[in-house]
N, C-alpha and C positions, 0 to 999 in steps of 0.2 A: 662237778662246781668250777675247777682252774679253766675246762674247756669251753664249760658256758660262758663265763666271763672273757674270754679270749674272743669268742664269737662277736660277743656285743661290742667288746672294744674296738673290732675289725669294722662293722656295720658302722659304729660311729663315725669311725675314720672316712668311710665310703662315703657316708650322706655328707659330711663336711666337703669331701673332695669335688662330690658333684654340685654340691651348692656353690662353690666356688667357679667350678666349668661354667655353670648356668648363668653367674653374675658375669663372669667375664662376656660369655656370648651375648647378653643383653646389653651390656655396656657398649660393644663392638657395635650389635644394630644399631642400638640408638645413638650413636656417633655415626654412622652412615645415613639411618633415615634423616637425624637433622640436619647434615650436610647436605643431601638431596632436597630439602624442602628449604634451605637458606636463600634466600633472594639475591639476584646478581649484583655484581659491580659494574656502575657504568663507565666503561673506558673509554668511549668516545661519543662525543655530541656535535651534529652535523645541522645547518640550517639551510634550506633552500627556498627561496622566494618567488612566486609567480603573481602575475598580475591578479587573479583572485583567491589565493590562497598562500598559505604558508605552510611550509613541512620541516617538522622537528623532529629528528631522528636519534635515538640514545642507541647507542653500541652497547649489548649484554654480555656480559660473561658467562650468563646461562639464560634459561627460561625465568620468567618473573611477569607478577601482575602487578598492574596500578592504579591507584585510585585517582581520578581526574577530575578535578571540578572547578567553577569559576565564583570567584568572590566581586564585590561591587564596592565603589568609593574607595579606593580606586579601581579601575577594571583588573581582575588580574585572572590568570589563569595555573592552577596550583596540581603539579605531579609529586603524590606521594608512593613511593616505594619502602615496603617495610625490610628491617633487615640487610640495607644495602648501603652501601657506601660510593663516593665518588672519586674517580681517578683523573675525570677528562677536566680540561680547563675551561669553563664557561666563558670566559673574557674573551677566546678565541674565534668566537660566533660574529659572523658581519651579519649585523642586526640591520643593515640597511635596506630599505624597501619592503621592510617588514612590518608585519603588525605588532612586533615585539619590540619594547625600548629599553628595556633593563630586563636580564636572568639573574636572578640570585638564588643561590642556595643554602642548605641547612641542615643541622641534624634534629631529628625529630624522634621523638618517645626514646631517646637514647641510641638507639640502635636503627634508627631508619632514616630516610633521605628525603628532602623535600627539597624541588625543584618551583620556585616561583616565579613567570613570566607576567613582565608589568607590559600592559596592551595600551597601543596608542589609538585605536579604531574597533569598532564593533566585530566580535568574530564568533562564528560557529564551530565550537570545536569538536572533535571526533576522534578516537585513539583505537589503536588495535595492535596486535603483537605480530611479529614475522618469525618463523623460523628459518634456520641457517639456510644457505642455499650458494651456489659458485663464486659469489661475490663477498658475501658478508655473513656473519654469524647470528644470534638472536637479534631481535630489534624490537623496540619499543616507538612507534610511530605516532606521532600527534600532530595531526592537521588541523589547522586554523582556517577555515573556509571565511570569506569576507560575501555577506549576505548582498544581492543584487550588483556583483560586480563582473563584467566580461574577462572571460578568459582571454580575451584578444586583445592586442592593444587597441587597432582602428578596427571596430567591427564595422559591418556594411551599415550604409544609410537604410532608416528605416523605408523611404520611399523606392528605394532599389530594393528592398526585401519583399516590398509589396510586390513590386512588378514582376520580381522573379517567382513568387508565391503562384502567382496568375498563369505563369507561364507552365510552371510545373503541373498545376494542377490541370491544366489543358492538355500537357503530355500523358500525364495520368488516364485522363477522359477519352483521348484518343487510343489509348492500349486499351482499355476496356470496353469502348464501343466495336473495335474491331472491324468485321465487315459491315456492322450495320452504320458506321459513319457515312457510308456512301447512300443512305435510304434517306427518303424524305421526311422531315422533322415534322413532329407532331401537330395538329392544328393549333396548339394554343402556344406554339413556341414562337419566340421573335422572327421576323421575316426579312431580316434586313435592314430596318429602319434607322439604327443607330449611326449618328454622323460620324465622319472619321476624326479620331482624335490625334493629337501631336503624337510623332515618335518619340517613346523614353529615350532611345538611343542610352541606355545601361551601358552601364563596364560588364566587361566578362571577369565573374571572380575566380580568381585562380587559389588553392589553399595549399600553401606549402608547409610541409612537414617536416621538421628537423628531426631526424629519429633520436631515442633515448634522453639523456641529461639528467640531471641530478643526481642521484646515489647510483644510477644506473649508466657507466661510461663508455657502455658499448665496446666493441672491439679496441684493443691498445698495439700501438704500431711497436717495432723493436727497439726504436729509440724514444718510446714513452708517449707517443702521439695518441690523444684520445678520440674515438670516435665523435663522441658529442659534441667536442669542440670543432672539430673541422665541418661537420655537417651542418651545425649553427651559421658559420662563416658562409659555406655556399649558398645555404638557405637565404639569409639575409641579402646577399649577392643577388639572389635569385628572384627575391623580392622587389629589390631596387631597379632589376632591368623591368620587370613585367610593369611595374606603377611609372617606369618611362616613358611608355608608349601609351597613347590617346588609346581608349575602349577598352583597356585593361586595369584590374585592381587586384592586389595581391594581399591575401590574408595569411599572417603568419601565424601558424599553430601556437609554435613553442617560439617565442624572443628571448629566452634567457636560460640560464642554467639552472633549470628544474624538472623534474619529470610529470608526466601525463600518460594516463593508461591507455592502453591501445583503442579501446571502445571508447573513450573519452575523445581522441583525435578526431575519429570518424564524425562523434556525435557534435563536435564544434564545426567541422566542415558544412554539416550537415544545418546548424543553427545559421551559419554566415551564409549559407544560401548557394553553395560553390558550384562554380558551373564546371570545376575539375578538381581533383586531389591527388597531388603529389608526394611522395615521401623519400626524401633523401637520406642514404646511408652510406658508409664505407665497410665494403666487404673484408672478409679476415679466411686464414686457413692456417693450419700448423703446419704448414710449409712456407718458407720463403719465397717461392717460385711462383704462385701462380698470380696474373695480374690483367688489368683490363676491367672495364664496364660493361654493367650488365643492366638490362629492363626488364621489370617482373609487371604482371598482371594478375588478376586472381582468376584462379579457377574453380570452377564448382563441379567438375569431374574428378580432379586428382592431380597431380605435380606432372609437368611435361619432361622433367628429369628428375634424375636422385638429389642432383645439386639443387634443383628447386626447391625440393620436397626438404632437404636438410636446412636451407637458408630461411623457410618459412617457418620451422618447427623451431629453429634458434630465435628468430625475431619474436614471434609468438610466446615465449619462455619469457622475455624482458619485464612482462609485468611482474613477473615474481622476483627480479631483480631490484626492478623500480620500488617495489613497495605499494603493489595496490590488492586489498583485501577483496574478498568476496562480495561483499556490498558494494563496494566503489564499480569495480569492474562489471557489474550486473545491473546499475542503478539506471540505466538508459535501457534496459530489456525492453520494456512497454512499446515506447518510441520505435526503436529497431524492429519488434517483432511486428507491430502494423506497419511499418515500411515495408518488411518483406510480403507481408501477407496481401496488402493492398495495390502495392507498387507491381505492374505490369510488365516493365521495361528493363528487366535484369539483364536479357539476350541483349537488346540494343546497347544498354551500357558498357557490357564486356566487349561487344565488337567496335565499340568507340574507344576504349581503354586499348585495344589490340592495334587499331589504326593508328592511333595518336601515339603508341609505345613504337612502333616500326618508325616514324617519323624523328620522334627522340633519339631514337637508338642510330638512325643515318647519322642526325648531327654530330652525336658523341664520336660517334667513328671518326669524324675530323681532326676532333683534339686528343683523342685518346685511343689507344689499343681496345677492343673490343673484347670481353671475355667470352660472351657469347653473339654470335653472329643473328639470331633471333630474338624475340620477345619471348620469354619464359612465363610459365602459368604454375600457381601453387596457391594455396588456402591462406594467404596470409589475412589475420584479423584484421588488420589495419585499413586493409583497401575493402573490408565487407561493407560497403554502403551502396542500396540498392540502384539509386536513381543517379548515383555521381562518378562518372567513369574517372577512372584512378589507375596510378602506376607506384610503382616502388623501385627506384633508381639507387643501383650501386655505383658509385663513383668510381670506384677502383678499389685495388686492394691495401688496405692499411698496411697489412702483415708483410707486404713486399716492400725492401727498405726503400726503392727508387719510387714506388707510388707513393710510399710514406712522405718521401721530401716534395712530391709535387704536391700530393693533396696539402701541405702546408701553406704551399706557396701561392699569395693573394692572385697572382697572374694567372695561373693554371685554375685557380677557386673561379674567377670571372670567364674564364674560356668555358668551363663546365657548366655555368649558369646560363652562359648565352646561349650555350647548344639545348640544352633543355629547354629553354623559352623559344627558341627557334622552330624547335620541332613541335611546340604547343599551337605558335602564333600562326605557321603554315595551316594545320588543322582548321582552327576557328576561322582563317580569313575565307577557307573551301567552305565550311559549313557554320556560319555565324548563327547565334540563336536568334530568333526572330524579332526580339526586342532589343537588342544592340545596337549598339553605335555603330559596329562592322556592318551588320545587315542592312542599316540606314545607310553607309555609305556605299554598299554596293549595289541597293537598289537605284540611287541616284546617280549612279555611274553608269548603269545600264540606260541606255536611248531606246524609249518605247518606240516598238514597230508598229505596223498595222494590227496587231493580234495581241498587243499590250497596252494597259492605262495606268497611268500615273495619279494616286488619289489626289484629289484636291479639297480644300475647305469646305465643308458642307455636304460631300458627298456621303450616298448612302448606297450600301450593296443593292439594295433593290432598285436605287434609281440607275445605278451603273449596268445593271443587269437589263433593264426596260430598255436603256439608252442603247445598247449594242446587242439587244434582241436575242438575249439567249436566258434560259432559264437560273432562277439563283442558284439551282442546287446544283447545276453543272458547273457554275462560276465558283463554288465554293469547294467541288471537288477537283477544279483544275488547278486551285491556288492551295491545297491542304488546309483552309479552315475549316476549323470545329466550331466557331460561332460565327457572332456578327462585328466582331469588334475589326475596324480597319483603322488605318492610321495614315496621317497626311504624307505625301512621299510615296509611300508604298507602291511598289508595281505589281499590278495584277496581270495575269496571263488571261487573255479573253479567248474560250474554246469556241471553234467554228460550229454555228448552231445548226 
């Protein structure tokens, strides 16, 4: 009996001990589980204002989900974060040039955070979260897009856009026809009876892209100089240099401190009917010794050097730093895909890029040391536009103390800008687009010889062919004409009959 009582008592003690241990384990697990589910603290708030959108970034201490919704009368955007608190100062946000007039914050349901954005214009909101990268931790990104607004400050004139569309369609048609363009036109095709039209004398459009921007500072020099700042200064100087010359017009892809996705930059250049796209950057390395300027073009076959591949990889990753989610970075995929599938001029575009790049490199070598003596190639996403020749220019090494100082110098920035434009100008003066002012100037500077004819008002191709006794098809072929459109002042070469 005594033994049985002792055994029963020991079992009871063991059961109580086990229950205590289980309770302790459950308590620990509950605490840990509760901590993992607790929403993050808002440690910082940053705002970037662009012409067509504003971006509000909330820096978080950990992963969190948000409920974002709109309210009317007055217009507001509400951001709710459960079980969260605010450590950032909303009053530090610079609201100028954005759709936000006031930011208010408060507690919601006792332990939640509510951020209210009072709006001064119509917006289309979007939000997404980003995981940590090399520059930042967890982030909640809220984009306020402005319906109907252009992403560039001075978009191309609609008439110039129409002329450029006609030129581009003619180039595509020529590429599709190939050898067939030399054959006789079908019986029902126009026979050159259209009267000569005035020459458009349009501007040559240069898209100037300042790399990085907004929450993506790019490379940072030993003295704290940010790549995004110096390349914007150089890009603005380049745009002013371009606009100062008759026959050229610059379109700034980024004209302030905000970020654009790499695909969006290319798409903007296409929307603005750019004849050329140039992306301005500043190089960096983990050693202060490298220096000099470099010029890069797109490669479809692979990088021409290990350095080129490394640079392309690092630049292509900037979308992860700048904060572009999958939907945004691919939202132009249909247009890009159609462009790649339908446009057959990629080889010519790459050849033009390399030719122009060589001239730009030569001019840069006159104002700065060259890091690479030839145009390098790699798979830069920002250069992947099938029908726009494009270059990426590394103006110098911001990681080199001497070049960092020079890149901040307004005089050196202007020299870089003038060198880049000088290379572009040399190419387009030699090979001007047919409807451009430069083409008109070239044609009117030439004196028609016995085998040339300057088109007068009222002329038609058929009448010119009859007058000179040559078949109209030979006249078209000798002048690379795909259709029957001719312009006053245009000089035609008359083939020998």
